[in-house]
Backbone of each chain as nested JSON, in Angstrom:
{
  "chains": [
    {"id": "A", "residues": [
      {"number": 1, "name": "MET", "atoms": {"N": [86.952, 103.921, 101.996], "CA": [87.198, 103.035, 100.842], "C": [88.628, 102.518, 100.89]}},
      {"number": 2, "name": "CYS", "atoms": {"N": [88.781, 101.271, 100.504], "CA": [90.089, 100.653, 100.637], "C": [90.735, 100.362, 99.295]}},
      {"number": 3, "name": "GLU", "atoms": {"N": [90.629, 101.294, 98.414], "CA": [91.352, 101.181, 97.158], "C": [92.848, 101.413, 97.392]}},
      {"number": 4, "name": "ALA", "atoms": {"N": [93.662, 101.166, 96.342], "CA": [95.105, 101.387, 96.446], "C": [95.599, 102.084, 95.188]}},
      {"number": 5, "name": "ASN", "atoms": {"N": [96.728, 102.767, 95.326], "CA": [97.372, 103.342, 94.156], "C": [98.384, 102.344, 93.608]}},
      {"number": 6, "name": "VAL", "atoms": {"N": [98.403, 102.202, 92.293], "CA": [99.326, 101.275, 91.648], "C": [100.475, 102.078, 91.044]}},
      {"number": 7, "name": "TYR", "atoms": {"N": [101.685, 101.667, 91.401], "CA": [102.9, 102.346, 90.96], "C": [103.75, 101.407, 90.105]}},
      {"number": 8, "name": "LEU", "atoms": {"N": [104.493, 102.006, 89.192], "CA": [105.505, 101.282, 88.433], "C": [106.875, 101.65, 88.97]}},
      {"number": 9, "name": "THR", "atoms": {"N": [107.719, 100.634, 89.086], "CA": [109.083, 100.878, 89.547], "C": [109.964, 99.754, 89.038]}},
      {"number": 10, "name": "THR", "atoms": {"N": [111.234, 100.031, 88.905], "CA": [112.165, 98.952, 88.595], "C": [112.637, 98.265, 89.868]}},
      {"number": 11, "name": "GLY", "atoms": {"N": [112.309, 98.839, 91.006], "CA": [112.759, 98.289, 92.272], "C": [114.064, 98.893, 92.751]}},
      {"number": 12, "name": "ALA", "atoms": {"N": [114.687, 99.725, 91.927], "CA": [115.94, 100.356, 92.347], "C": [115.665, 101.302, 93.514]}},
      {"number": 13, "name": "PRO", "atoms": {"N": [116.518, 101.269, 94.535], "CA": [116.21, 102.025, 95.761], "C": [116.157, 103.535, 95.554]}},
      {"number": 14, "name": "GLU", "atoms": {"N": [116.913, 104.055, 94.589], "CA": [116.928, 105.507, 94.402], "C": [115.787, 105.997, 93.522]}},
      {"number": 15, "name": "GLU", "atoms": {"N": [114.996, 105.057, 93.005], "CA": [113.981, 105.429, 92.028], "C": [112.693, 105.9, 92.698]}},
      {"number": 16, "name": "GLU", "atoms": {"N": [112.114, 106.932, 92.129], "CA": [110.801, 107.384, 92.585], "C": [109.742, 106.621, 91.794]}},
      {"number": 17, "name": "PRO", "atoms": {"N": [108.919, 105.814, 92.459], "CA": [107.902, 105.068, 91.715], "C": [106.956, 106.007, 90.967]}},
      {"number": 18, "name": "GLU", "atoms": {"N": [106.54, 105.554, 89.795], "CA": [105.655, 106.337, 88.942], "C": [104.214, 105.876, 89.167]}},
      {"number": 19, "name": "LEU", "atoms": {"N": [103.337, 106.81, 89.468], "CA": [101.932, 106.452, 89.659], "C": [101.339, 106.012, 88.32]}},
      {"number": 20, "name": "TYR", "atoms": {"N": [100.798, 104.804, 88.296], "CA": [100.237, 104.263, 87.049], "C": [98.716, 104.423, 87.02]}},
      {"number": 21, "name": "LEU", "atoms": {"N": [98.059, 104.093, 88.134], "CA": [96.607, 104.275, 88.233], "C": [96.261, 104.458, 89.707]}},
      {"number": 22, "name": "ALA", "atoms": {"N": [95.48, 105.48, 89.986], "CA": [95.099, 105.778, 91.367], "C": [93.778, 105.11, 91.717]}},
      {"number": 23, "name": "SER", "atoms": {"N": [93.579, 104.887, 92.996], "CA": [92.29, 104.434, 93.532], "C": [91.799, 103.154, 92.865]}},
      {"number": 24, "name": "VAL", "atoms": {"N": [92.699, 102.167, 92.809], "CA": [92.373, 100.895, 92.154], "C": [91.572, 100.011, 93.1]}},
      {"number": 25, "name": "ASP", "atoms": {"N": [90.506, 99.461, 92.566], "CA": [89.692, 98.509, 93.321], "C": [90.031, 97.075, 92.901]}},
      {"number": 26, "name": "GLU", "atoms": {"N": [89.845, 96.765, 91.615], "CA": [90.027, 95.381, 91.161], "C": [91.3, 95.216, 90.346]}},
      {"number": 27, "name": "ILE", "atoms": {"N": [91.981, 94.097, 90.599], "CA": [93.182, 93.727, 89.85], "C": [93.006, 92.264, 89.466]}},
      {"number": 28, "name": "ILE", "atoms": {"N": [92.952, 92.011, 88.17], "CA": [92.659, 90.662, 87.681], "C": [93.73, 90.27, 86.667]}},
      {"number": 29, "name": "PRO", "atoms": {"N": [94.373, 89.096, 86.836], "CA": [95.338, 88.654, 85.828], "C": [94.623, 88.139, 84.593]}},
      {"number": 30, "name": "GLU", "atoms": {"N": [95.171, 88.479, 83.44], "CA": [94.56, 88.031, 82.179], "C": [95.487, 87.112, 81.4]}},
      {"number": 31, "name": "GLY", "atoms": {"N": [96.567, 86.678, 82.034], "CA": [97.504, 85.773, 81.385], "C": [98.645, 86.509, 80.721]}},
      {"number": 32, "name": "ASP", "atoms": {"N": [99.752, 85.794, 80.537], "CA": [100.949, 86.349, 79.897], "C": [101.447, 87.605, 80.593]}},
      {"number": 33, "name": "GLY", "atoms": {"N": [101.249, 87.655, 81.904], "CA": [101.779, 88.785, 82.67], "C": [100.964, 90.053, 82.57]}},
      {"number": 34, "name": "VAL", "atoms": {"N": [99.796, 89.978, 81.933], "CA": [98.945, 91.163, 81.775], "C": [97.898, 91.198, 82.887]}},
      {"number": 35, "name": "TRP", "atoms": {"N": [97.721, 92.362, 83.45], "CA": [96.757, 92.57, 84.535], "C": [95.767, 93.645, 84.118]}},
      {"number": 36, "name": "LYS", "atoms": {"N": [94.5, 93.389, 84.424], "CA": [93.466, 94.409, 84.209], "C": [93.203, 95.116, 85.527]}},
      {"number": 37, "name": "LEU", "atoms": {"N": [93.387, 96.417, 85.506], "CA": [93.175, 97.232, 86.711], "C": [91.917, 98.063, 86.503]}},
      {"number": 38, "name": "THR", "atoms": {"N": [91.079, 98.108, 87.529], "CA": [89.867, 98.917, 87.473], "C": [89.821, 99.803, 88.709]}},
      {"number": 39, "name": "SER", "atoms": {"N": [89.695, 101.094, 88.478], "CA": [89.644, 102.017, 89.621], "C": [88.222, 102.087, 90.166]}},
      {"number": 40, "name": "ILE", "atoms": {"N": [88.089, 102.713, 91.332], "CA": [86.766, 102.883, 91.927], "C": [85.896, 103.815, 91.09]}},
      {"number": 41, "name": "PHE", "atoms": {"N": [86.522, 104.527, 90.15], "CA": [85.765, 105.414, 89.262], "C": [85.426, 104.73, 87.939]}},
      {"number": 42, "name": "GLY", "atoms": {"N": [85.812, 103.451, 87.822], "CA": [85.489, 102.698, 86.615], "C": [86.537, 102.788, 85.527]}},
      {"number": 43, "name": "GLU", "atoms": {"N": [87.603, 103.55, 85.774], "CA": [88.672, 103.616, 84.775], "C": [89.414, 102.286, 84.715]}},
      {"number": 44, "name": "GLN", "atoms": {"N": [89.665, 101.808, 83.491], "CA": [90.375, 100.539, 83.332], "C": [91.673, 100.759, 82.564]}},
      {"number": 45, "name": "LYS", "atoms": {"N": [92.717, 100.065, 83.024], "CA": [93.98, 100.063, 82.298], "C": [94.556, 98.654, 82.338]}},
      {"number": 46, "name": "HIS", "atoms": {"N": [95.305, 98.327, 81.293], "CA": [95.975, 97.029, 81.242], "C": [97.472, 97.237, 81.379]}},
      {"number": 47, "name": "LEU", "atoms": {"N": [98.064, 96.421, 82.2], "CA": [99.472, 96.56, 82.547], "C": [100.157, 95.21, 82.37]}},
      {"number": 48, "name": "ALA", "atoms": {"N": [101.265, 95.198, 81.634], "CA": [102.08, 93.989, 81.524], "C": [103.236, 94.123, 82.502]}},
      {"number": 49, "name": "GLY", "atoms": {"N": [103.194, 93.326, 83.542], "CA": [104.227, 93.45, 84.552], "C": [104.05, 92.405, 85.632]}},
      {"number": 50, "name": "GLU", "atoms": {"N": [104.882, 92.547, 86.668], "CA": [104.769, 91.628, 87.793], "C": [104.715, 92.432, 89.078]}},
      {"number": 51, "name": "ILE", "atoms": {"N": [103.968, 91.881, 90.024], "CA": [103.835, 92.529, 91.323], "C": [105.142, 92.355, 92.086]}},
      {"number": 52, "name": "ILE", "atoms": {"N": [105.678, 93.441, 92.598], "CA": [106.885, 93.3, 93.411], "C": [106.635, 93.69, 94.863]}},
      {"number": 53, "name": "GLY", "atoms": {"N": [105.438, 94.127, 95.18], "CA": [105.13, 94.379, 96.573], "C": [103.807, 95.09, 96.74]}},
      {"number": 54, "name": "MET", "atoms": {"N": [103.174, 94.809, 97.87], "CA": [101.93, 95.498, 98.215], "C": [102.004, 95.898, 99.679]}},
      {"number": 55, "name": "SER", "atoms": {"N": [101.555, 97.104, 99.955], "CA": [101.395, 97.562, 101.325], "C": [99.991, 98.164, 101.395]}},
      {"number": 56, "name": "LEU", "atoms": {"N": [99.054, 97.309, 101.783], "CA": [97.648, 97.694, 101.65], "C": [97.266, 98.793, 102.631]}},
      {"number": 57, "name": "VAL", "atoms": {"N": [97.826, 98.753, 103.825], "CA": [97.511, 99.784, 104.81], "C": [97.978, 101.153, 104.301]}},
      {"number": 58, "name": "ASP", "atoms": {"N": [99.073, 101.141, 103.533], "CA": [99.57, 102.374, 102.912], "C": [98.92, 102.654, 101.558]}},
      {"number": 59, "name": "HIS", "atoms": {"N": [98.018, 101.786, 101.107], "CA": [97.322, 101.962, 99.825], "C": [98.301, 101.956, 98.649]}},
      {"number": 60, "name": "ARG", "atoms": {"N": [99.313, 101.12, 98.712], "CA": [100.324, 101.131, 97.659], "C": [100.576, 99.723, 97.141]}},
      {"number": 61, "name": "ILE", "atoms": {"N": [100.551, 99.6, 95.818], "CA": [100.885, 98.346, 95.15], "C": [101.905, 98.68, 94.071]}},
      {"number": 62, "name": "PHE", "atoms": {"N": [102.985, 97.906, 94.049], "CA": [104.084, 98.179, 93.124], "C": [104.201, 97.061, 92.093]}},
      {"number": 63, "name": "PHE", "atoms": {"N": [104.319, 97.482, 90.844], "CA": [104.563, 96.553, 89.746], "C": [105.899, 96.903, 89.09]}},
      {"number": 64, "name": "ARG", "atoms": {"N": [106.577, 95.879, 88.594], "CA": [107.692, 96.09, 87.678], "C": [107.159, 95.808, 86.278]}},
      {"number": 65, "name": "ARG", "atoms": {"N": [107.33, 96.758, 85.379], "CA": [106.814, 96.587, 84.029], "C": [107.654, 95.558, 83.279]}},
      {"number": 66, "name": "LEU", "atoms": {"N": [106.984, 94.664, 82.555], "CA": [107.713, 93.692, 81.741], "C": [108.327, 94.391, 80.542]}},
      {"number": 67, "name": "GLU", "atoms": {"N": [109.414, 93.814, 80.045], "CA": [110.036, 94.334, 78.822], "C": [109.013, 94.309, 77.703]}},
      {"number": 68, "name": "GLU", "atoms": {"N": [109.023, 95.347, 76.903], "CA": [108.011, 95.418, 75.852], "C": [108.35, 94.55, 74.654]}},
      {"number": 69, "name": "ASN", "atoms": {"N": [109.608, 94.193, 74.51], "CA": [110.016, 93.354, 73.383], "C": [110.825, 92.164, 73.89]}},
      {"number": 70, "name": "PRO", "atoms": {"N": [110.138, 91.244, 74.583], "CA": [110.857, 90.147, 75.23], "C": [111.448, 89.162, 74.229]}},
      {"number": 71, "name": "ALA", "atoms": {"N": [110.954, 89.17, 73.016], "CA": [111.491, 88.222, 72.035], "C": [112.609, 88.89, 71.251]}}
    ]},
    {"id": "B", "residues": [
      {"number": 1, "name": "MET", "atoms": {"N": [91.454, 101.074, 108.619], "CA": [92.591, 100.285, 108.11], "C": [92.175, 99.561, 106.836]}},
      {"number": 2, "name": "CYS", "atoms": {"N": [93.132, 99.493, 105.921], "CA": [92.79, 98.948, 104.607], "C": [93.484, 97.635, 104.326]}},
      {"number": 3, "name": "GLU", "atoms": {"N": [93.5, 96.804, 105.301], "CA": [94.004, 95.46, 105.094], "C": [93.0, 94.638, 104.276]}},
      {"number": 4, "name": "ALA", "atoms": {"N": [93.42, 93.431, 103.854], "CA": [92.529, 92.557, 103.088], "C": [92.647, 91.134, 103.612]}},
      {"number": 5, "name": "ASN", "atoms": {"N": [91.619, 90.366, 103.383], "CA": [91.672, 88.947, 103.703], "C": [92.141, 88.176, 102.478]}},
      {"number": 6, "name": "VAL", "atoms": {"N": [93.037, 87.228, 102.697], "CA": [93.57, 86.423, 101.598], "C": [92.889, 85.057, 101.626]}},
      {"number": 7, "name": "TYR", "atoms": {"N": [92.356, 84.678, 100.478], "CA": [91.624, 83.421, 100.34], "C": [92.328, 82.512, 99.341]}},
      {"number": 8, "name": "LEU", "atoms": {"N": [92.162, 81.218, 99.547], "CA": [92.603, 80.22, 98.575], "C": [91.394, 79.675, 97.859]}},
      {"number": 9, "name": "THR", "atoms": {"N": [91.537, 79.499, 96.556], "CA": [90.45, 78.934, 95.775], "C": [91.041, 78.314, 94.523]}},
      {"number": 10, "name": "THR", "atoms": {"N": [90.345, 77.356, 93.968], "CA": [90.763, 76.82, 92.672], "C": [90.168, 77.644, 91.544]}},
      {"number": 11, "name": "GLY", "atoms": {"N": [89.253, 78.55, 91.886], "CA": [88.594, 79.353, 90.88], "C": [87.297, 78.737, 90.371]}},
      {"number": 12, "name": "ALA", "atoms": {"N": [87.003, 77.526, 90.826], "CA": [85.75, 76.889, 90.4], "C": [84.566, 77.666, 90.971]}},
      {"number": 13, "name": "PRO", "atoms": {"N": [83.548, 77.913, 90.159], "CA": [82.461, 78.806, 90.595], "C": [81.678, 78.288, 91.797]}},
      {"number": 14, "name": "GLU", "atoms": {"N": [81.603, 76.961, 91.948], "CA": [80.802, 76.434, 93.055], "C": [81.592, 76.377, 94.366]}},
      {"number": 15, "name": "GLU", "atoms": {"N": [82.876, 76.732, 94.295], "CA": [83.727, 76.544, 95.453], "C": [83.636, 77.715, 96.421]}},
      {"number": 16, "name": "GLU", "atoms": {"N": [83.621, 77.384, 97.704], "CA": [83.69, 78.408, 98.733], "C": [85.171, 78.69, 99.037]}},
      {"number": 17, "name": "PRO", "atoms": {"N": [85.647, 79.895, 98.779], "CA": [87.058, 80.165, 99.05], "C": [87.396, 79.949, 100.525]}},
      {"number": 18, "name": "GLU", "atoms": {"N": [88.618, 79.453, 100.751], "CA": [89.091, 79.168, 102.097], "C": [89.916, 80.356, 102.585]}},
      {"number": 19, "name": "LEU", "atoms": {"N": [89.566, 80.862, 103.746], "CA": [90.351, 81.967, 104.307], "C": [91.731, 81.463, 104.696]}},
      {"number": 20, "name": "TYR", "atoms": {"N": [92.763, 82.099, 104.159], "CA": [94.138, 81.67, 104.435], "C": [94.786, 82.547, 105.509]}},
      {"number": 21, "name": "LEU", "atoms": {"N": [94.606, 83.867, 105.372], "CA": [95.13, 84.785, 106.393], "C": [94.272, 86.045, 106.363]}},
      {"number": 22, "name": "ALA", "atoms": {"N": [93.831, 86.467, 107.535], "CA": [92.969, 87.646, 107.645], "C": [93.804, 88.896, 107.877]}},
      {"number": 23, "name": "SER", "atoms": {"N": [93.249, 90.021, 107.499], "CA": [93.809, 91.341, 107.839], "C": [95.243, 91.49, 107.368]}},
      {"number": 24, "name": "VAL", "atoms": {"N": [95.466, 91.157, 106.089], "CA": [96.81, 91.201, 105.524], "C": [97.146, 92.635, 105.124]}},
      {"number": 25, "name": "ASP", "atoms": {"N": [98.342, 93.047, 105.516], "CA": [98.854, 94.365, 105.129], "C": [99.831, 94.213, 103.965]}},
      {"number": 26, "name": "GLU", "atoms": {"N": [100.917, 93.463, 104.177], "CA": [101.977, 93.377, 103.164], "C": [101.97, 92.032, 102.448]}},
      {"number": 27, "name": "ILE", "atoms": {"N": [102.175, 92.095, 101.146], "CA": [102.303, 90.895, 100.313], "C": [103.528, 91.109, 99.435]}},
      {"number": 28, "name": "ILE", "atoms": {"N": [104.515, 90.246, 99.617], "CA": [105.797, 90.415, 98.931], "C": [106.152, 89.1, 98.237]}},
      {"number": 29, "name": "PRO", "atoms": {"N": [106.464, 89.141, 96.924], "CA": [106.9, 87.909, 96.252], "C": [108.332, 87.568, 96.634]}},
      {"number": 30, "name": "GLU", "atoms": {"N": [108.573, 86.288, 96.851], "CA": [109.934, 85.858, 97.224], "C": [110.543, 84.953, 96.164]}},
      {"number": 31, "name": "GLY", "atoms": {"N": [109.896, 84.871, 95.005], "CA": [110.432, 84.052, 93.917], "C": [109.839, 82.658, 93.919]}},
      {"number": 32, "name": "ASP", "atoms": {"N": [109.858, 82.015, 92.75], "CA": [109.338, 80.66, 92.576], "C": [107.885, 80.545, 93.005]}},
      {"number": 33, "name": "GLY", "atoms": {"N": [107.135, 81.612, 92.851], "CA": [105.708, 81.558, 93.151], "C": [105.372, 81.652, 94.623]}},
      {"number": 34, "name": "VAL", "atoms": {"N": [106.38, 81.921, 95.463], "CA": [106.152, 82.013, 96.906], "C": [105.94, 83.477, 97.294]}},
      {"number": 35, "name": "TRP", "atoms": {"N": [104.945, 83.705, 98.114], "CA": [104.61, 85.048, 98.594], "C": [104.678, 85.075, 100.111]}},
      {"number": 36, "name": "LYS", "atoms": {"N": [105.253, 86.16, 100.642], "CA": [105.254, 86.358, 102.091], "C": [104.129, 87.315, 102.436]}},
      {"number": 37, "name": "LEU", "atoms": {"N": [103.226, 86.852, 103.283], "CA": [102.08, 87.65, 103.714], "C": [102.298, 88.063, 105.166]}},
      {"number": 38, "name": "THR", "atoms": {"N": [102.033, 89.322, 105.456], "CA": [102.152, 89.816, 106.83], "C": [100.861, 90.528, 107.191]}},
      {"number": 39, "name": "SER", "atoms": {"N": [100.261, 90.1, 108.279], "CA": [99.004, 90.732, 108.704], "C": [99.292, 91.994, 109.505]}},
      {"number": 40, "name": "ILE", "atoms": {"N": [98.247, 92.772, 109.737], "CA": [98.417, 93.982, 110.541], "C": [98.773, 93.656, 111.985]}},
      {"number": 41, "name": "PHE", "atoms": {"N": [98.613, 92.384, 112.372], "CA": [98.98, 91.96, 113.723], "C": [100.396, 91.383, 113.77]}},
      {"number": 42, "name": "GLY", "atoms": {"N": [101.068, 91.394, 112.614], "CA": [102.444, 90.899, 112.573], "C": [102.564, 89.421, 112.245]}},
      {"number": 43, "name": "GLU", "atoms": {"N": [101.425, 88.741, 112.09], "CA": [101.496, 87.325, 111.735], "C": [102.007, 87.181, 110.303]}},
      {"number": 44, "name": "GLN", "atoms": {"N": [102.943, 86.243, 110.101], "CA": [103.489, 86.018, 108.765], "C": [103.22, 84.587, 108.312]}},
      {"number": 45, "name": "LYS", "atoms": {"N": [102.85, 84.462, 107.038], "CA": [102.687, 83.138, 106.44], "C": [103.268, 83.188, 105.034]}},
      {"number": 46, "name": "HIS", "atoms": {"N": [103.76, 82.043, 104.582], "CA": [104.279, 81.932, 103.225], "C": [103.345, 81.049, 102.408]}},
      {"number": 47, "name": "LEU", "atoms": {"N": [103.057, 81.503, 101.22], "CA": [102.078, 80.846, 100.363], "C": [102.694, 80.646, 98.983]}},
      {"number": 48, "name": "ALA", "atoms": {"N": [102.62, 79.413, 98.483], "CA": [103.052, 79.151, 97.107], "C": [101.81, 79.127, 96.236]}},
      {"number": 49, "name": "GLY", "atoms": {"N": [101.676, 80.126, 95.397], "CA": [100.478, 80.197, 94.583], "C": [100.531, 81.378, 93.642]}},
      {"number": 50, "name": "GLU", "atoms": {"N": [99.414, 81.601, 92.977], "CA": [99.335, 82.746, 92.075], "C": [98.065, 83.524, 92.367]}},
      {"number": 51, "name": "ILE", "atoms": {"N": [98.169, 84.824, 92.191], "CA": [97.016, 85.687, 92.417], "C": [96.025, 85.497, 91.279]}},
      {"number": 52, "name": "ILE", "atoms": {"N": [94.786, 85.257, 91.622], "CA": [93.78, 85.14, 90.559], "C": [92.762, 86.27, 90.621]}},
      {"number": 53, "name": "GLY", "atoms": {"N": [92.867, 87.128, 91.618], "CA": [91.993, 88.286, 91.626], "C": [92.071, 89.051, 92.937]}},
      {"number": 54, "name": "MET", "atoms": {"N": [91.858, 90.347, 92.829], "CA": [91.807, 91.189, 94.027], "C": [90.624, 92.119, 93.897]}},
      {"number": 55, "name": "SER", "atoms": {"N": [89.914, 92.276, 94.994], "CA": [88.855, 93.272, 95.088], "C": [89.112, 94.039, 96.379]}},
      {"number": 56, "name": "LEU", "atoms": {"N": [89.847, 95.13, 96.238], "CA": [90.361, 95.803, 97.436], "C": [89.263, 96.476, 98.233]}},
      {"number": 57, "name": "VAL", "atoms": {"N": [88.276, 97.011, 97.545], "CA": [87.176, 97.664, 98.244], "C": [86.42, 96.635, 99.102]}},
      {"number": 58, "name": "ASP", "atoms": {"N": [86.378, 95.39, 98.613], "CA": [85.763, 94.303, 99.382], "C": [86.739, 93.64, 100.347]}},
      {"number": 59, "name": "HIS", "atoms": {"N": [87.989, 94.099, 100.374], "CA": [89.019, 93.535, 101.264], "C": [89.277, 92.062, 100.954]}},
      {"number": 60, "name": "ARG", "atoms": {"N": [89.274, 91.703, 99.667], "CA": [89.438, 90.301, 99.337], "C": [90.514, 90.137, 98.268]}},
      {"number": 61, "name": "ILE", "atoms": {"N": [91.427, 89.198, 98.523], "CA": [92.457, 88.824, 97.562], "C": [92.439, 87.306, 97.448]}},
      {"number": 62, "name": "PHE", "atoms": {"N": [92.411, 86.829, 96.209], "CA": [92.292, 85.392, 95.966], "C": [93.568, 84.852, 95.332]}},
      {"number": 63, "name": "PHE", "atoms": {"N": [94.035, 83.745, 95.892], "CA": [95.172, 83.014, 95.339], "C": [94.721, 81.608, 94.937]}},
      {"number": 64, "name": "ARG", "atoms": {"N": [95.326, 81.097, 93.887], "CA": [95.24, 79.676, 93.574], "C": [96.533, 79.05, 94.063]}},
      {"number": 65, "name": "ARG", "atoms": {"N": [96.421, 78.024, 94.896], "CA": [97.612, 77.393, 95.439], "C": [98.314, 76.603, 94.332]}},
      {"number": 66, "name": "LEU", "atoms": {"N": [99.641, 76.701, 94.277], "CA": [100.387, 75.903, 93.302], "C": [100.396, 74.446, 93.742]}},
      {"number": 67, "name": "GLU", "atoms": {"N": [100.533, 73.563, 92.767], "CA": [100.652, 72.14, 93.084], "C": [101.853, 71.936, 93.998]}},
      {"number": 68, "name": "GLU", "atoms": {"N": [101.669, 71.066, 94.98], "CA": [102.754, 70.87, 95.939], "C": [103.85, 69.965, 95.396]}},
      {"number": 69, "name": "ASN", "atoms": {"N": [103.518, 69.162, 94.392], "CA": [104.505, 68.257, 93.816], "C": [104.556, 68.446, 92.303]}},
      {"number": 70, "name": "PRO", "atoms": {"N": [105.075, 69.598, 91.873], "CA": [105.076, 69.868, 90.438], "C": [106.085, 69.03, 89.678]}},
      {"number": 71, "name": "ALA", "atoms": {"N": [106.826, 68.143, 90.434], "CA": [107.886, 67.321, 89.819], "C": [109.028, 68.24, 89.394]}}
    ]}
  ]
}
């Protein structure tokens, strides 16, 4: 199976990325920076952020979380 | 190997997505909607567009190409 783990990070080099959802199959944008993630087990989570990198062979996708109070 | 094929589509239901780059490993945003794609064979292409969906188990990632003359 070619799912990937989705991590949150600020992109800082010393930071350990935080696992947000494991074994993700589908990633769909829903607008306003929100993404719907669905794992191979059917678990769904919504994430407000931007993709900062993917390494599919390593099963890793990195998001930077958007500020929660942008206004 | 868990690479994916990257397709271009407008998202219209009757449209057949166009294969843009096969066997993609890394996808990195470079700003202004431009993404650097690197295949498992080392081939690199740059794409100006937005992700409209990923189905990793199916090895498929879909982009909508940005307008080339946004003024």
